[in-house]
N, C-alpha and C positions, 0 to 999 in steps of 0.2 A: 504496501499499501504505501507505505514513504516512499519507495523507486517509482512508483507512480505521478506523484504525486510531484515528485522533483522533473519526472519527462516532462510535466504538464507547465511546471515555472516557467523551465529552460527558453521558451519560445518569448515569453511575456520579459524576462527577464534580457532577452537577447532584443527585442524592441525598443525596451525601457533605455536601455544602453545607446541604441543607436538615437532615441529620440534628445536624449542629455546632450550627447555629441553635437547633434544637431543644432540643439540650442546654445552652446558653449562656443559656438563657431559662429553663431551667427550674432553672440553678443560680442565678442571682440571685435571682430569686423566692423559691427554698425558703430561701437566706440571711437573705433579707427578713424571712420568715416567723419563722423557726428563731429571729432575734435579737429577735423582738416578742410574739411567743407565750408567756407561763406555763404552765408545765403544767396547773394547775387555779386556778380561782379560785371564790369561795364562791360566786355568781352565776355563769347563762350568759354574759353582756355584765354588765360594770361601766366606766363610764363617771364621770371624777371630774376635775373643771375642765378641760375639755376646751378647748382651744382651738386655732384654725387661721388660718393666715393667707398668702395667694398672694403673690407678688412681683411684679408687672405689669410686665413688661420696657419701655423707649421705644420708640416707633416708629423705624425707621432701621436699617440694616445697622450693623454693630462697625469701629472701625479696626484695623488694622493692628498699631497701639501697642497697642490695649485684648487685641488678642489675645493677641501675643508675652508682655506683663507681665502678663495676666489679670486688671488690674486696668478692671472696667466701672462705667459713672456707676449710682450707685443707682436701681431706679424705686420706682414707687407701691405701695404693699401696699394691699393688699383682705382685709378681715376675714371669715371665712365662717363660723366659729363662734366663740361667745364663751364662756367658762364652763359648758360643758353637761356637767350630771351627772346620769344617771340609771342603773338595774339594771335587767336583765332576768332573772327567774327561768329556771330551768333548765325546758322544759315549756310557757313560758308566749309568747303571742303580742301581739306590742306593735307597733302601729300609729305609723305617724309623719307627720303630715299639715303642709302649710304651703304660701305660694304660691310659684311661679317664685323661684329665689333666696332661699331662706329658709336655707339651709343643709343639707338634705335628704341631696341625693347625695353633699355630703361628707361627712358622717357615715356613710353605707354605706361609703363608699370608705375612709375611716380604719379603720373594724372590720374590712373586709375585709381590710386590708394594703398595700392597693396607694398609701396616699398618709401620710403620718407626720406624730404631731400637731407645732404646734408650743410649745404649754405643754397641761400633765393628760396622762391617759392615757388610754386606752383598751383593757379587756383582754375576750377571747373566749376561751370555754373551749369545749376541743373541736374537731371539723374543720370549718371553715367554710365555706360553698359561696357564693357570691356571685352575682347576676343583676344586675349593674349597666346602663350604658347600653349600647343597642345597638354590639354587635362590642365590650365591651371584655373583655380578655383572649383573645381570636380573632387570630391572624394572618392578616394577609388574602390570604396565598399559600397555606395551607393547605386543604386538604379539611376539610367537617365534621367526617370521622371522625377525621382528622389531630387537628382541632385538638378533638375531645372525648378521644383519648388524651394529648394534652400538657396538659388541664386536670385531668384524672385523676390523671399522673403528679405534677404541682403540690402535690396533693393528698393525697401519702405512697402512693397505690393502683398498684400493682404491674401491670404488662404482662397477666397472667393474668386479676388480678380485673376489669381495664378490657374485655378478652375477654369476661367474662362477663357484663358490664353491656350492653354495647355494643349485642346484638340490642334490647336495651330502648330505650335510647337511640333508636336511628333509627324505632322504631317510633311511639314518642311524638312525636318532631318531626315525622313523616309529611312528611317533603319531597320523597319520591322519590330521582330519579336525583342532586339538588340536595348529598344526602350524600356524595357522592364528585364534587364540583366543588368549587372555590376559593372562600373565602365571600367574597371579593372579587364573587362574581357574586350575593349573596344581596339578595334585599329586605328590605326594614324585619322585613318580619312573618317572612320564614324567619329571618334572624337569632335575633327572640325564642323562635321555635319548637326553634332547635339550643341556645341559651343554656337555657330552663329545662330541656328534655329531660336536658341534661348536667347542669345545677346538682342536680336530683333523684334521680338515677341513682348518685351516686358518695356514696351515705349518709351525708349531715351531720349532725352535730349542730345545728346551727345554721345556719338558710336568709337570705340576705338578699336581698331580691327589692326592686327601685326600682320605677320606674312603666314598664317595659319593656311588662308584659302589655297596656299599652294597646292597642299595635300589634297584638296579635292579630286574630284573627275570632273571633267568637261560640262558635263550635261548637272554636277554642283555649281561649280565655278558660274555656269551661265545663271543659275536660279538667284546666287548672290548678288554677282552685279547688278542685276536689275531689281532686285530689292535696296541695292546702294543707290540705284537709281533712283528709286522712290524714295527711299528718304531723302534725298538731293531737293528731287522735287518739293517735298515735304516741310523744305526749312530746317529739316534738322543741320548738327554739325557733326562732321567727320571727319578725323584722323586718321589716313590711311597710309600707314608704312608698308612698302613691297619694294622686289625686285626688279619688277616687270615696271621699264619705263614707261611702255605702251598702255597700261589699264592707268598709271599715274597720269599721264596724258589725258586719258580718254575721260575719266573722271573727275578730276582735280581741275582746281580755280587755280591753284595756288601753290608751288610745293618751298620745301626745306631741305638742303643738301647737309647733313650730318657726316662730317669726317674726326674719326679720332676722337669724340668725344664733344667738336665746337662746332657751330655751325660756319660752313664753309661758303654758303650761297645761299640766298632768300629772295623771292619773286614771281616772277611767271615763269610757267611749268616749263618752256622750253629754253628760257634760261637756264634755272636749276640743273634742267636735264644735260643741256650741254656742259655745262661746268664739272658735271659729274662724271661723264664720258671721256673729257678730258683727263681726268684725276686718272680714272681706269687707265685710259688709253698710254700715259705716262708711265704709270708703272709698270704696265705689261709687256710697254715698250722695254726697260729695264731690264726687265727679266727674260724676255726672248734675246736680248745681245747678248746674255751670259749661258740662255740655255743650250749647247748644241751637242749632237753627237755624232759630231762631223766623222769624215776620213777623208784622209788627204793622200796621193801619190804623184811621184812623178820623178824628172830627172833634176828639178830644178836648175837645169840651165836659166831658165825665165822662173822667178820665183812671184809670186801671186801675195805683195805684203800686206795689204789690209784692202776691206771690202767696204764701203760705205754704201747703205740705204739711204738714198734723199727725198724730202719730200721738194713740194713744189717752191718751198722758202732755202733750200739747201740746206733743212739742217736734217742730222743724222734720225733717223726715225725706222723702227720697224711694227708700226700701224699706219694702215692708209685706207682713204677713202675709194672706193671702188669707181674709177674714172677720173681721180685726178693723175696728175704728172709725179712720172717716178722715175729717179734717175740712178743708175746702180756703177758706182765709183768704182773701179779695179785700180790700183797703185800696184806697179812690177818693178824688179829688181832683173836685168840683164848680166849673165856674167861676161857674154861676149855680143857681138853685133849677128845678127840675122835675117836676112832678106825677107823672109815673110814669116808671120805667126800670125794664128789664128786664136782670138780669144772668144769666149763664148758664154752663155748664161743659159740657164735652164729651170724654170718651175715647174714643184712637184706639190701638189695636196699632201696634207699629213697622213694622207693610208697610201699614199708612194704613186699616186694617181700622175702620168706625166701632163701637164695642163699644155706648155709653150717651151720649147727652145729652141736659140738661132746663135750664129756667131759671123765672126765680120767676114769669111770667106763667104758665108751663105750671101749675106748682104752686099758682097761687091764692095767692103770697104780693104782696102789692101793696108795692112800694118809692116811695116820693115824696123826696125828694133835696132838700137846700138846698146855697145856695153854702158851698164848704168842705169837710172832710174826712170819712169815714165808715168803716165796716167793714161787710162781707155774708160771712154763712159759709155753705156748704151742709155737712152733716155727713151721711153715711151709718153709721149704728151698728155695720152690718156689709157693709165692702168685701168685694163680690161678685167681680171681677175674677180670673179663675184664674190660677197662676202664667204669667208672661212681662213683655215689655216692652212700656211703653206712654208714651203722651205725653196732655198735658190744653191743653185748648182754653178759654180765659176769654175774656168779651165784655161787655161794657156797648153795648146798643143799645135802641133805642126799643120800643114794645109791638108794633107793626105793623111793626116790622125794616124801615122806610121808611131810619131814622136808623143810621149804627153811626157810636159813641161812640167806642170803643175795641174793638178785636178783637185778641187772642194768639193765632196761630196755631203749635200744636206747640213750642211756647214752654217746656215743662216737663214732661222725661222722668223717669219712675219705673219701679219695677219690683216687681212681687209676688211672693211665691212662698207654698212650702206643696205640701209631699208628700200629695196627697190621691188623686192618680193619678186624678182627674176628666179628662173631656177636653173642648176647646171654649173658650170665652172666658169664659164667665158663667156663674158657678152659679144654679141655678134652686131656689129653694126648693120641697121636695119629701117625700113619703114613702110608704113603702111598705105595701101590706096583700095580703094572703094570704089569699083564699077557700078553704077547702081544701075539692077536690072532693067533691061528695055522687051518693053511686048512685041513680040513678033507678030 
């Protein structure tokens, strides 16, 4: 009899423990938000000289003395945000872009109230719904439905209000029977579906969206962007963090570029996107300039001593816009005079596909060299390789290809970019003509 009663009591205790955990989490976060939120600010979002630092704990466990006295050795600090200031008007959509580790997610956490500023302030007006990293704000042992109720209560919605919107959340999430399963069994895509469904159905004044939409399938992303556009039309304020510049340009009226925790550019979306791409290309160019799996062989009677890839301004570059001028400059040193030398270049896609190659002999250019140094340049007024990763081969050989003086294979990686939408490898000069059908 005693065993039976204990079995009957076990589910009740489990439910009681779950409700208590839910209440404690609600109370803690409710107090946190009550402490930090002003009743109203002049903008939807105001960030003033915001700095956020994290302390990294030293590796290894803590000693008994440290635990008893509460004295721990100081850890190193990392600064995620430094003196960040900006504002977002009511009804505005602001895009936030930047490389990984630039402080984007930290900024959203501070605005959402899940992290405190180290210095400065970050104020948000109205009800905030945040879609942060995968699983943020969800209790792993609760079901999707229970987590939806929990998030709604944290935002101040009553049980009755959540009962009203719950069918919409369940329908939008579209995760079937998993809606009533513990979220710890969810895939990353299911987390994103549930998180976005909850975020948009609690009627927020401000919606904070992190990169989590990238994990969803194409159909779900289409639904999300349609809902974001509906929010924009309804005068909601949106802070949209993404690496997808096309999406930022499509839905945002203004943008912010974070670089190493600081604002590098702010304003018109195209201006900010260009600044971001310039920074990425500069960094990528430096990496490409030092990354090589080159092979080299030859007699070195003529030695190619330097190879430079130059942009339209004559600057060394490893990232080019498709269709713009490119010059390849070959510096050489000849041990003796040779009546005719063939200098050549060849371009390969990163998977080894030969895209184009030519040399001075094929192009009818006679090059006689003297002992000493010289320069040969290959110039393309319109460099028509489409967007992709490529490598450059260069060579100095005899006109009959019998002697190889110096050959550099796969030695110079570079990249082209351009959002033309064309497919393939090389752009072909062409035009279109439409002859209207004539009735016979």
